[in-house]
PQR file with spaces between the fields and no chain letter, atoms N, CA, C, O and H, PARSE charges and radii, in Angstrom:
ATOM       1  N    MET     1     -13.927    0.906    6.060 -0.4000 1.5000
ATOM       2  CA   MET     1     -14.059    1.140    4.775 -0.0000 2.0000
ATOM       3  C    MET     1     -14.835   -0.072    4.246  0.5500 1.7000
ATOM       4  O    MET     1     -14.438   -1.228    4.394 -0.5500 1.4000
ATOM       5  N    ASN     2     -16.084    0.306    3.557 -0.4000 1.5000
ATOM       6  CA   ASN     2     -16.939   -0.815    3.040 -0.0000 2.0000
ATOM       7  C    ASN     2     -16.327   -1.455    1.606  0.5500 1.7000
ATOM       8  O    ASN     2     -16.345   -2.675    1.444 -0.5500 1.4000
ATOM       9  H    ASN     2     -16.407    1.245    3.438  0.4000 1.0000
ATOM      10  N    ASN     3     -15.836   -0.635    0.673 -0.4000 1.5000
ATOM      11  CA   ASN     3     -15.391   -1.083   -0.479 -0.0000 2.0000
ATOM      12  C    ASN     3     -13.835   -1.241   -0.524  0.5500 1.7000
ATOM      13  O    ASN     3     -13.094   -0.343   -0.925 -0.5500 1.4000
ATOM      14  H    ASN     3     -15.821    0.356    0.805  0.4000 1.0000
ATOM      15  N    LYS     4     -13.467   -2.283   -0.143 -0.4000 1.5000
ATOM      16  CA   LYS     4     -12.029   -2.662   -0.194 -0.0000 2.0000
ATOM      17  C    LYS     4     -11.443   -2.781   -1.551  0.5500 1.7000
ATOM      18  O    LYS     4     -12.119   -3.354   -2.404 -0.5500 1.4000
ATOM      19  H    LYS     4     -14.069   -3.012    0.183  0.4000 1.0000
ATOM      20  N    MET     5     -10.359   -2.349   -1.840 -0.4000 1.5000
ATOM      21  CA   MET     5      -9.641   -2.162   -3.062 -0.0000 2.0000
ATOM      22  C    MET     5      -9.116   -3.874   -3.296  0.5500 1.7000
ATOM      23  O    MET     5      -8.737   -4.651   -2.420 -0.5500 1.4000
ATOM      24  H    MET     5      -9.810   -1.883   -1.146  0.4000 1.0000
ATOM      25  N    ASP     6      -9.232   -4.095   -4.615 -0.4000 1.5000
ATOM      26  CA   ASP     6      -8.682   -5.570   -4.854 -0.0000 2.0000
ATOM      27  C    ASP     6      -7.169   -5.321   -5.317  0.5500 1.7000
ATOM      28  O    ASP     6      -6.733   -4.203   -5.591 -0.5500 1.4000
ATOM      29  H    ASP     6      -9.539   -3.463   -5.327  0.4000 1.0000
ATOM      30  N    ARG     7      -6.475   -6.426   -5.366 -0.4000 1.5000
ATOM      31  CA   ARG     7      -5.199   -6.447   -5.755 -0.0000 2.0000
ATOM      32  C    ARG     7      -4.611   -5.496   -6.906  0.5500 1.7000
ATOM      33  O    ARG     7      -3.598   -4.813   -6.754 -0.5500 1.4000
ATOM      34  H    ARG     7      -6.829   -7.334   -5.144  0.4000 1.0000
ATOM      35  N    ASN     8      -5.408   -5.546   -8.119 -0.4000 1.5000
ATOM      36  CA   ASN     8      -4.792   -4.648   -9.065 -0.0000 2.0000
ATOM      37  C    ASN     8      -5.079   -3.110   -8.706  0.5500 1.7000
ATOM      38  O    ASN     8      -4.328   -2.214   -9.090 -0.5500 1.4000
ATOM      39  H    ASN     8      -6.231   -6.101   -8.242  0.4000 1.0000
ATOM      40  N    GLU     9      -6.027   -2.921   -8.072 -0.4000 1.5000
ATOM      41  CA   GLU     9      -6.201   -1.489   -7.699 -0.0000 2.0000
ATOM      42  C    GLU     9      -5.307   -1.033   -6.758  0.5500 1.7000
ATOM      43  O    GLU     9      -4.921    0.135   -6.797 -0.5500 1.4000
ATOM      44  H    GLU     9      -6.638   -3.649   -7.760  0.4000 1.0000
ATOM      45  N    LEU    10      -4.877   -1.915   -5.799 -0.4000 1.5000
ATOM      46  CA   LEU    10      -3.641   -1.545   -4.898 -0.0000 2.0000
ATOM      47  C    LEU    10      -2.412   -1.396   -5.560  0.5500 1.7000
ATOM      48  O    LEU    10      -1.685   -0.444   -5.276 -0.5500 1.4000
ATOM      49  H    LEU    10      -5.191   -2.864   -5.767  0.4000 1.0000
ATOM      50  N    ILE    11      -2.072   -2.281   -6.469 -0.4000 1.5000
ATOM      51  CA   ILE    11      -0.912   -2.336   -7.315 -0.0000 2.0000
ATOM      52  C    ILE    11      -0.955   -0.827   -8.170  0.5500 1.7000
ATOM      53  O    ILE    11       0.028   -0.089   -8.230 -0.5500 1.4000
ATOM      54  H    ILE    11      -2.663   -3.054   -6.700  0.4000 1.0000
ATOM      55  N    GLU    12      -2.018   -0.581   -8.687 -0.4000 1.5000
ATOM      56  CA   GLU    12      -1.932    0.859   -9.400 -0.0000 2.0000
ATOM      57  C    GLU    12      -1.573    1.986   -8.382  0.5500 1.7000
ATOM      58  O    GLU    12      -0.745    2.854   -8.659 -0.5500 1.4000
ATOM      59  H    GLU    12      -2.817   -1.181   -8.638  0.4000 1.0000
ATOM      60  N    LEU    13      -2.250    1.930   -7.159 -0.4000 1.5000
ATOM      61  CA   LEU    13      -1.986    2.814   -6.073 -0.0000 2.0000
ATOM      62  C    LEU    13      -0.603    2.968   -5.701  0.5500 1.7000
ATOM      63  O    LEU    13      -0.053    4.064   -5.588 -0.5500 1.4000
ATOM      64  H    LEU    13      -2.922    1.225   -6.933  0.4000 1.0000
ATOM      65  N    VAL    14      -0.052    1.860   -5.513 -0.4000 1.5000
ATOM      66  CA   VAL    14       1.481    1.779   -4.985 -0.0000 2.0000
ATOM      67  C    VAL    14       2.270    2.379   -6.294  0.5500 1.7000
ATOM      68  O    VAL    14       3.130    3.242   -6.117 -0.5500 1.4000
ATOM      69  H    VAL    14      -0.498    0.969   -5.604  0.4000 1.0000
ATOM      70  N    LYS    15       2.001    1.971   -7.431 -0.4000 1.5000
ATOM      71  CA   LYS    15       2.678    2.586   -8.661 -0.0000 2.0000
ATOM      72  C    LYS    15       2.553    4.189   -8.609  0.5500 1.7000
ATOM      73  O    LYS    15       3.575    4.848   -8.799 -0.5500 1.4000
ATOM      74  H    LYS    15       1.302    1.270   -7.575  0.4000 1.0000
ATOM      75  N    LYS    16       1.350    4.823   -8.360 -0.4000 1.5000
ATOM      76  CA   LYS    16       1.245    6.162   -8.122 -0.0000 2.0000
ATOM      77  C    LYS    16       2.122    6.767   -7.326  0.5500 1.7000
ATOM      78  O    LYS    16       2.827    7.729   -7.630 -0.5500 1.4000
ATOM      79  H    LYS    16       0.520    4.288   -8.206  0.4000 1.0000
ATOM      80  N    ILE    17       2.068    6.021   -5.965 -0.4000 1.5000
ATOM      81  CA   ILE    17       2.885    6.486   -4.842 -0.0000 2.0000
ATOM      82  C    ILE    17       4.435    6.613   -5.104  0.5500 1.7000
ATOM      83  O    ILE    17       5.166    7.540   -4.754 -0.5500 1.4000
ATOM      84  H    ILE    17       1.495    5.239   -5.718  0.4000 1.0000
ATOM      85  N    LEU    18       4.780    5.432   -5.822 -0.4000 1.5000
ATOM      86  CA   LEU    18       6.166    5.284   -6.070 -0.0000 2.0000
ATOM      87  C    LEU    18       6.680    6.257   -7.191  0.5500 1.7000
ATOM      88  O    LEU    18       7.839    6.672   -7.198 -0.5500 1.4000
ATOM      89  H    LEU    18       4.186    4.679   -6.106  0.4000 1.0000
ATOM      90  N    ASP    19       5.836    6.560   -8.043 -0.4000 1.5000
ATOM      91  CA   ASP    19       6.110    7.630   -9.018 -0.0000 2.0000
ATOM      92  C    ASP    19       5.988    9.086   -8.666  0.5500 1.7000
ATOM      93  O    ASP    19       6.246   10.007   -9.441 -0.5500 1.4000
ATOM      94  H    ASP    19       4.895    6.223   -8.036  0.4000 1.0000
ATOM      95  N    CYS    20       5.585    9.208   -7.467 -0.4000 1.5000
ATOM      96  CA   CYS    20       5.053   10.404   -6.918 -0.0000 2.0000
ATOM      97  C    CYS    20       4.324   11.231   -7.779  0.5500 1.7000
ATOM      98  O    CYS    20       4.711   12.354   -8.101 -0.5500 1.4000
ATOM      99  H    CYS    20       5.376    8.460   -6.837  0.4000 1.0000
ATOM     100  N    GLU    21       3.196   10.676   -8.196 -0.4000 1.5000
ATOM     101  CA   GLU    21       2.286   11.432   -8.979 -0.0000 2.0000
ATOM     102  C    GLU    21       1.414   12.143   -8.052  0.5500 1.7000
ATOM     103  O    GLU    21       0.674   11.574   -7.249 -0.5500 1.4000
ATOM     104  H    GLU    21       2.882    9.763   -7.935  0.4000 1.0000
ATOM     105  N    GLY    22       1.533   13.527   -8.202 -0.4000 1.5000
ATOM     106  CA   GLY    22       0.606   14.375   -7.367 -0.0000 2.0000
ATOM     107  C    GLY    22       1.404   15.253   -6.405  0.5500 1.7000
ATOM     108  O    GLY    22       2.617   15.075   -6.297 -0.5500 1.4000
ATOM     109  H    GLY    22       2.133   13.989   -8.854  0.4000 1.0000
ATOM     110  N    THR    23       0.901   15.999   -5.846 -0.4000 1.5000
ATOM     111  CA   THR    23       1.405   16.806   -4.662 -0.0000 2.0000
ATOM     112  C    THR    23       1.718   15.905   -3.374  0.5500 1.7000
ATOM     113  O    THR    23       1.232   14.782   -3.244 -0.5500 1.4000
ATOM     114  H    THR    23      -0.085   16.144   -5.932  0.4000 1.0000
ATOM     115  N    GLU    24       2.469   16.424   -2.547 -0.4000 1.5000
ATOM     116  CA   GLU    24       2.908   15.799   -1.376 -0.0000 2.0000
ATOM     117  C    GLU    24       1.638   15.318   -0.521  0.5500 1.7000
ATOM     118  O    GLU    24       1.513   14.213    0.008 -0.5500 1.4000
ATOM     119  H    GLU    24       2.864   17.336   -2.653  0.4000 1.0000
ATOM     120  N    GLU    25       0.746   16.351   -0.498 -0.4000 1.5000
ATOM     121  CA   GLU    25      -0.607   16.080   -0.001 -0.0000 2.0000
ATOM     122  C    GLU    25      -1.344   14.866   -0.474  0.5500 1.7000
ATOM     123  O    GLU    25      -1.862   13.964    0.184 -0.5500 1.4000
ATOM     124  H    GLU    25       0.847   17.248   -0.927  0.4000 1.0000
ATOM     125  N    GLU    26      -1.263   15.071   -1.905 -0.4000 1.5000
ATOM     126  CA   GLU    26      -2.055   13.874   -2.650 -0.0000 2.0000
ATOM     127  C    GLU    26      -1.289   12.531   -2.403  0.5500 1.7000
ATOM     128  O    GLU    26      -1.967   11.509   -2.296 -0.5500 1.4000
ATOM     129  H    GLU    26      -0.842   15.804   -2.440  0.4000 1.0000
ATOM     130  N    VAL    27      -0.063   12.466   -2.314 -0.4000 1.5000
ATOM     131  CA   VAL    27       0.663   11.296   -2.018 -0.0000 2.0000
ATOM     132  C    VAL    27       0.225   10.773   -0.639  0.5500 1.7000
ATOM     133  O    VAL    27      -0.089    9.596   -0.466 -0.5500 1.4000
ATOM     134  H    VAL    27       0.487   13.297   -2.401  0.4000 1.0000
ATOM     135  N    ASP    28       0.215   11.702    0.335 -0.4000 1.5000
ATOM     136  CA   ASP    28      -0.201   11.350    1.785 -0.0000 2.0000
ATOM     137  C    ASP    28      -1.502   10.558    1.727  0.5500 1.7000
ATOM     138  O    ASP    28      -1.658    9.507    2.348 -0.5500 1.4000
ATOM     139  H    ASP    28       0.470   12.659    0.194  0.4000 1.0000
ATOM     140  N    GLU    29      -2.488   11.154    0.896 -0.4000 1.5000
ATOM     141  CA   GLU    29      -3.694   10.825    0.829 -0.0000 2.0000
ATOM     142  C    GLU    29      -3.711    9.500    0.172  0.5500 1.7000
ATOM     143  O    GLU    29      -4.521    8.675    0.594 -0.5500 1.4000
ATOM     144  H    GLU    29      -2.361   12.007    0.391  0.4000 1.0000
ATOM     145  N    MET    30      -2.830    9.146   -0.922 -0.4000 1.5000
ATOM     146  CA   MET    30      -2.880    7.745   -1.417 -0.0000 2.0000
ATOM     147  C    MET    30      -2.386    6.775   -0.550  0.5500 1.7000
ATOM     148  O    MET    30      -2.850    5.635   -0.516 -0.5500 1.4000
ATOM     149  H    MET    30      -2.172    9.816   -1.265  0.4000 1.0000
ATOM     150  N    ILE    31      -1.302    7.233    0.283 -0.4000 1.5000
ATOM     151  CA   ILE    31      -0.733    6.311    1.433 -0.0000 2.0000
ATOM     152  C    ILE    31      -1.796    5.831    2.341  0.5500 1.7000
ATOM     153  O    ILE    31      -1.978    4.655    2.657 -0.5500 1.4000
ATOM     154  H    ILE    31      -0.925    8.159    0.255  0.4000 1.0000
ATOM     155  N    SER    32      -2.533    6.931    2.758 -0.4000 1.5000
ATOM     156  CA   SER    32      -3.631    6.878    3.829 -0.0000 2.0000
ATOM     157  C    SER    32      -4.778    5.803    3.397  0.5500 1.7000
ATOM     158  O    SER    32      -5.303    5.032    4.201 -0.5500 1.4000
ATOM     159  H    SER    32      -2.386    7.887    2.502  0.4000 1.0000
ATOM     160  N    LYS    33      -5.089    5.866    1.996 -0.4000 1.5000
ATOM     161  CA   LYS    33      -6.022    4.980    1.326 -0.0000 2.0000
ATOM     162  C    LYS    33      -5.593    3.683    1.339  0.5500 1.7000
ATOM     163  O    LYS    33      -6.402    2.778    1.545 -0.5500 1.4000
ATOM     164  H    LYS    33      -4.662    6.492    1.343  0.4000 1.0000
ATOM     165  N    LEU    34      -4.201    3.421    1.109 -0.4000 1.5000
ATOM     166  CA   LEU    34      -3.498    2.175    0.947 -0.0000 2.0000
ATOM     167  C    LEU    34      -3.488    1.587    2.342  0.5500 1.7000
ATOM     168  O    LEU    34      -3.671    0.388    2.550 -0.5500 1.4000
ATOM     169  H    LEU    34      -3.544    4.156    0.941  0.4000 1.0000
ATOM     170  N    GLU    35      -3.264    2.494    3.297 -0.4000 1.5000
ATOM     171  CA   GLU    35      -3.277    1.819    4.713 -0.0000 2.0000
ATOM     172  C    GLU    35      -4.552    1.392    5.096  0.5500 1.7000
ATOM     173  O    GLU    35      -4.660    0.378    5.786 -0.5500 1.4000
ATOM     174  H    GLU    35      -3.115    3.469    3.128  0.4000 1.0000
ATOM     175  N    GLN    36      -5.566    2.052    4.727 -0.4000 1.5000
ATOM     176  CA   GLN    36      -7.060    1.561    5.004 -0.0000 2.0000
ATOM     177  C    GLN    36      -7.437    0.357    4.467  0.5500 1.7000
ATOM     178  O    GLN    36      -8.367   -0.305    4.929 -0.5500 1.4000
ATOM     179  H    GLN    36      -5.478    2.876    4.167  0.4000 1.0000
ATOM     180  N    ASN    37      -6.597   -0.061    3.262 -0.4000 1.5000
ATOM     181  CA   ASN    37      -7.285   -1.146    2.582 -0.0000 2.0000
ATOM     182  C    ASN    37      -6.334   -2.442    2.767  0.5500 1.7000
ATOM     183  O    ASN    37      -6.645   -3.488    2.198 -0.5500 1.4000
ATOM     184  H    ASN    37      -5.842    0.477    2.886  0.4000 1.0000
ATOM     185  N    VAL    38      -5.193   -2.365    3.554 -0.4000 1.5000
ATOM     186  CA   VAL    38      -4.406   -3.667    4.057 -0.0000 2.0000
ATOM     187  C    VAL    38      -4.291   -3.533    5.538  0.5500 1.7000
ATOM     188  O    VAL    38      -4.270   -2.450    6.122 -0.5500 1.4000
ATOM     189  H    VAL    38      -4.940   -1.516    4.017  0.4000 1.0000
ATOM     190  N    ILE    39      -4.223   -4.615    6.067 -0.4000 1.5000
ATOM     191  CA   ILE    39      -4.081   -4.757    7.563 -0.0000 2.0000
ATOM     192  C    ILE    39      -2.377   -4.870    7.991  0.5500 1.7000
ATOM     193  O    ILE    39      -1.984   -4.934    9.156 -0.5500 1.4000
ATOM     194  H    ILE    39      -4.240   -5.496    5.592  0.4000 1.0000
ATOM     195  N    ASP    40      -1.686   -4.876    7.052 -0.4000 1.5000
ATOM     196  CA   ASP    40      -0.364   -4.798    7.310 -0.0000 2.0000
ATOM     197  C    ASP    40       0.262   -3.391    7.778  0.5500 1.7000
ATOM     198  O    ASP    40       0.413   -2.459    6.987 -0.5500 1.4000
ATOM     199  H    ASP    40      -2.005   -4.824    6.106  0.4000 1.0000
ATOM     200  N    PRO    41       0.582   -3.332    9.023 -0.5600 1.5000
ATOM     201  CA   PRO    41       0.950   -1.929    9.626  0.2800 2.0000
ATOM     202  C    PRO    41       2.289   -1.294    8.882  0.5500 1.7000
ATOM     203  O    PRO    41       2.666   -0.129    9.009 -0.5500 1.4000
ATOM     204  N    ASP    42       2.902   -2.289    8.102 -0.4000 1.5000
ATOM     205  CA   ASP    42       4.415   -1.904    7.616 -0.0000 2.0000
ATOM     206  C    ASP    42       4.316   -1.541    6.171  0.5500 1.7000
ATOM     207  O    ASP    42       5.329   -1.345    5.499 -0.5500 1.4000
ATOM     208  H    ASP    42       2.596   -3.235    7.999  0.4000 1.0000
ATOM     209  N    ILE    43       3.101   -1.448    5.683 -0.4000 1.5000
ATOM     210  CA   ILE    43       2.967   -1.065    4.103 -0.0000 2.0000
ATOM     211  C    ILE    43       3.825    0.127    3.784  0.5500 1.7000
ATOM     212  O    ILE    43       4.634    0.016    2.862 -0.5500 1.4000
ATOM     213  H    ILE    43       2.278   -1.607    6.229  0.4000 1.0000
ATOM     214  N    SER    44       3.746    1.095    4.354 -0.4000 1.5000
ATOM     215  CA   SER    44       4.574    2.286    3.900 -0.0000 2.0000
ATOM     216  C    SER    44       6.069    2.085    3.959  0.5500 1.7000
ATOM     217  O    SER    44       6.776    2.730    3.185 -0.5500 1.4000
ATOM     218  H    SER    44       3.088    1.185    5.103  0.4000 1.0000
ATOM     219  N    ASP    45       6.607    1.234    4.824 -0.4000 1.5000
ATOM     220  CA   ASP    45       7.906    0.763    5.044 -0.0000 2.0000
ATOM     221  C    ASP    45       8.319   -0.119    3.760  0.5500 1.7000
ATOM     222  O    ASP    45       9.490   -0.083    3.382 -0.5500 1.4000
ATOM     223  H    ASP    45       6.032    0.710    5.454  0.4000 1.0000
ATOM     224  N    TYR    46       7.495   -0.805    3.176 -0.4000 1.5000
ATOM     225  CA   TYR    46       7.738   -1.690    1.990 -0.0000 2.0000
ATOM     226  C    TYR    46       8.017   -0.726    0.823  0.5500 1.7000
ATOM     227  O    TYR    46       8.898   -0.949   -0.008 -0.5500 1.4000
ATOM     228  H    TYR    46       6.544   -0.835    3.484  0.4000 1.0000
ATOM     229  N    ILE    47       7.115    0.495    0.802 -0.4000 1.5000
ATOM     230  CA   ILE    47       7.276    1.362   -0.321 -0.0000 2.0000
ATOM     231  C    ILE    47       8.580    2.091   -0.280  0.5500 1.7000
ATOM     232  O    ILE    47       9.247    2.130   -1.314 -0.5500 1.4000
ATOM     233  H    ILE    47       6.399    0.676    1.477  0.4000 1.0000
ATOM     234  N    TYR    48       9.085    2.769    0.986 -0.4000 1.5000
ATOM     235  CA   TYR    48      10.133    3.491    0.980 -0.0000 2.0000
ATOM     236  C    TYR    48      11.461    2.950    1.476  0.5500 1.7000
ATOM     237  O    TYR    48      12.494    3.599    1.313 -0.5500 1.4000
ATOM     238  H    TYR    48       8.543    2.738    1.826  0.4000 1.0000
ATOM     239  N    TYR    49      11.447    1.782    2.074 -0.4000 1.5000
ATOM     240  CA   TYR    49      12.702    1.182    2.644 -0.0000 2.0000
ATOM     241  C    TYR    49      13.135   -0.305    1.912  0.5500 1.7000
ATOM     242  O    TYR    49      14.258   -0.787    2.057 -0.5500 1.4000
ATOM     243  H    TYR    49      10.608    1.255    2.207  0.4000 1.0000
ATOM     244  N    ASP    50      12.195   -0.867    1.207 -0.4000 1.5000
ATOM     245  CA   ASP    50      12.427   -2.139    0.542 -0.0000 2.0000
ATOM     246  C    ASP    50      12.713   -1.911   -1.014  0.5500 1.7000
ATOM     247  O    ASP    50      12.154   -1.050   -1.694 -0.5500 1.4000
ATOM     248  H    ASP    50      11.283   -0.475    1.089  0.4000 1.0000
ATOM     249  N    ASP    51      13.602   -2.750   -1.437 -0.4000 1.5000
ATOM     250  CA   ASP    51      13.622   -2.529   -3.050 -0.0000 2.0000
ATOM     251  C    ASP    51      12.708   -3.557   -3.581  0.5500 1.7000
ATOM     252  O    ASP    51      13.186   -4.629   -3.951 -0.5500 1.4000
ATOM     253  H    ASP    51      14.056   -3.449   -0.885  0.4000 1.0000
ATOM     254  N    LEU    52      11.340   -3.320   -3.661 -0.4000 1.5000
ATOM     255  CA   LEU    52      10.336   -4.219   -4.210 -0.0000 2.0000
ATOM     256  C    LEU    52       9.548   -3.617   -5.242  0.5500 1.7000
ATOM     257  O    LEU    52       9.427   -2.392   -5.227 -0.5500 1.4000
ATOM     258  H    LEU    52      10.951   -2.449   -3.361  0.4000 1.0000
ATOM     259  N    THR    53       8.970   -4.326   -6.178 -0.4000 1.5000
ATOM     260  CA   THR    53       8.180   -4.078   -7.287 -0.0000 2.0000
ATOM     261  C    THR    53       6.882   -3.641   -6.545  0.5500 1.7000
ATOM     262  O    THR    53       6.705   -4.026   -5.389 -0.5500 1.4000
ATOM     263  H    THR    53       9.069   -5.321   -6.190  0.4000 1.0000
ATOM     264  N    PRO    54       5.978   -2.856   -7.165 -0.5600 1.5000
ATOM     265  CA   PRO    54       4.621   -2.722   -6.656  0.2800 2.0000
ATOM     266  C    PRO    54       3.855   -3.867   -6.418  0.5500 1.7000
ATOM     267  O    PRO    54       3.025   -3.936   -5.512 -0.5500 1.4000
ATOM     268  N    GLU    55       4.162   -4.953   -7.366 -0.4000 1.5000
ATOM     269  CA   GLU    55       3.323   -6.296   -7.113 -0.0000 2.0000
ATOM     270  C    GLU    55       3.881   -6.986   -5.845  0.5500 1.7000
ATOM     271  O    GLU    55       3.148   -7.604   -5.072 -0.5500 1.4000
ATOM     272  H    GLU    55       4.837   -4.897   -8.102  0.4000 1.0000
ATOM     273  N    GLN    56       5.194   -6.851   -5.673 -0.4000 1.5000
ATOM     274  CA   GLN    56       5.652   -7.704   -4.522 -0.0000 2.0000
ATOM     275  C    GLN    56       5.212   -6.855   -3.171  0.5500 1.7000
ATOM     276  O    GLN    56       4.920   -7.440   -2.128 -0.5500 1.4000
ATOM     277  H    GLN    56       5.788   -6.349   -6.301  0.4000 1.0000
ATOM     278  N    ILE    57       5.195   -5.489   -3.293 -0.4000 1.5000
ATOM     279  CA   ILE    57       4.786   -4.777   -2.103 -0.0000 2.0000
ATOM     280  C    ILE    57       3.199   -5.066   -1.780  0.5500 1.7000
ATOM     281  O    ILE    57       2.798   -5.077   -0.616 -0.5500 1.4000
ATOM     282  H    ILE    57       5.432   -5.014   -4.140  0.4000 1.0000
ATOM     283  N    VAL    58       2.412   -5.278   -2.792 -0.4000 1.5000
ATOM     284  CA   VAL    58       1.138   -5.513   -2.430 -0.0000 2.0000
ATOM     285  C    VAL    58       0.975   -6.938   -2.053  0.5500 1.7000
ATOM     286  O    VAL    58       0.291   -7.211   -1.067 -0.5500 1.4000
ATOM     287  H    VAL    58       2.737   -5.269   -3.737  0.4000 1.0000
ATOM     288  N    ASP    59       1.525   -7.839   -2.727 -0.4000 1.5000
ATOM     289  CA   ASP    59       1.508   -9.305   -2.302 -0.0000 2.0000
ATOM     290  C    ASP    59       1.969   -9.490   -0.929  0.5500 1.7000
ATOM     291  O    ASP    59       1.366  -10.226   -0.148 -0.5500 1.4000
ATOM     292  H    ASP    59       2.081   -7.617   -3.528  0.4000 1.0000
ATOM     293  N    LYS    60       3.143   -8.768   -0.580 -0.4000 1.5000
ATOM     294  CA   LYS    60       3.640   -8.857    0.906 -0.0000 2.0000
ATOM     295  C    LYS    60       2.628   -8.504    1.908  0.5500 1.7000
ATOM     296  O    LYS    60       2.316   -9.228    2.853 -0.5500 1.4000
ATOM     297  H    LYS    60       3.633   -8.170   -1.214  0.4000 1.0000
ATOM     298  N    ALA    61       2.104   -7.283    1.632 -0.4000 1.5000
ATOM     299  CA   ALA    61       1.131   -6.611    2.431 -0.0000 2.0000
ATOM     300  C    ALA    61      -0.198   -7.590    2.670  0.5500 1.7000
ATOM     301  O    ALA    61      -0.637   -7.850    3.790 -0.5500 1.4000
ATOM     302  H    ALA    61       2.358   -6.695    0.864  0.4000 1.0000
ATOM     303  N    LEU    62      -0.722   -8.053    1.508 -0.4000 1.5000
ATOM     304  CA   LEU    62      -1.829   -8.967    1.433 -0.0000 2.0000
ATOM     305  C    LEU    62      -1.535  -10.310    2.096  0.5500 1.7000
ATOM     306  O    LEU    62      -2.499  -10.931    2.543 -0.5500 1.4000
ATOM     307  H    LEU    62      -0.365   -7.842    0.598  0.4000 1.0000
ATOM     308  N    ALA    63      -0.507  -10.743    2.190 -0.4000 1.5000
ATOM     309  CA   ALA    63      -0.161  -12.008    2.876 -0.0000 2.0000
ATOM     310  C    ALA    63       0.074  -11.770    4.425  0.5500 1.7000
ATOM     311  O    ALA    63       0.216  -12.774    5.122 -0.5500 1.4000
ATOM     312  H    ALA    63       0.276  -10.238    1.827  0.4000 1.0000
ATOM     313  N    TYR    64       0.125  -10.555    5.002 -0.4000 1.5000
ATOM     314  CA   TYR    64       0.204  -10.293    6.249 -0.0000 2.0000
ATOM     315  C    TYR    64      -0.737  -10.970    7.154  0.5500 1.7000
ATOM     316  O    TYR    64      -1.938  -10.854    6.906 -0.5500 1.4000
ATOM     317  H    TYR    64       0.010   -9.739    4.436  0.4000 1.0000
ATOM     318  N    LYS    65      -0.358  -11.662    8.171 -0.4000 1.5000
ATOM     319  CA   LYS    65      -1.348  -12.299    9.059 -0.0000 2.0000
ATOM     320  C    LYS    65      -0.868  -11.724   10.536  0.5500 1.7000
ATOM     321  O    LYS    65       0.312  -11.839   10.866 -0.5500 1.4000
ATOM     322  H    LYS    65       0.617  -11.756    8.372  0.4000 1.0000
ATOM     323  N    PRO    66      -1.724  -11.172   11.307 -0.5600 1.5000
ATOM     324  CA   PRO    66      -1.532  -10.591   12.535  0.2800 2.0000
ATOM     325  C    PRO    66      -1.338  -11.629   13.494  0.5500 1.7000
ATOM     326  O    PRO    66      -1.935  -12.689   13.306 -0.5500 1.4000
ATOM     327  N    ILE    67      -0.646  -11.506   14.430 -0.4000 1.5000
ATOM     328  CA   ILE    67      -0.511  -12.512   15.579 -0.0000 2.0000
ATOM     329  C    ILE    67      -1.590  -12.322   16.648  0.5500 1.7000
ATOM     330  O    ILE    67      -1.708  -11.328   17.365 -0.5500 1.4000
ATOM     331  H    ILE    67      -0.161  -10.644   14.582  0.4000 1.0000
ATOM     332  N    LEU    68      -2.288  -13.311   16.653 -0.4000 1.5000
ATOM     333  CA   LEU    68      -3.420  -13.320   17.707 -0.0000 2.0000
ATOM     334  C    LEU    68      -2.867  -13.755   19.135  0.5500 1.7000
ATOM     335  O    LEU    68      -2.366  -14.856   19.363 -0.5500 1.4000
ATOM     336  H    LEU    68      -2.193  -14.118   16.071  0.4000 1.0000
ATOM     337  N    LEU    69      -3.024  -12.772   20.026 -0.4000 1.5000
ATOM     338  CA   LEU    69      -2.712  -13.081   21.459 -0.0000 2.0000
ATOM     339  C    LEU    69      -3.831  -13.494   22.232  0.5500 1.7000
ATOM     340  O    LEU    69      -3.689  -13.773   23.423 -0.5500 1.4000
ATOM     341  H    LEU    69      -3.431  -11.877   19.841  0.4000 1.0000
């Protein structure tokens, strides 16, 4: 994806996901868009299983550094 979302855009997207704005299909599309814009493979886990604010979710995902083997 050429146009990566900035931090504020990611936070707004996470807020929409947490508020379940839209149909199940639309929420799935938002999650897919989120996953395309961060390299952290656990981003959806932070949304559904951690008690974090949207800002904390995005900051945690943006701070992710993959282990190079």
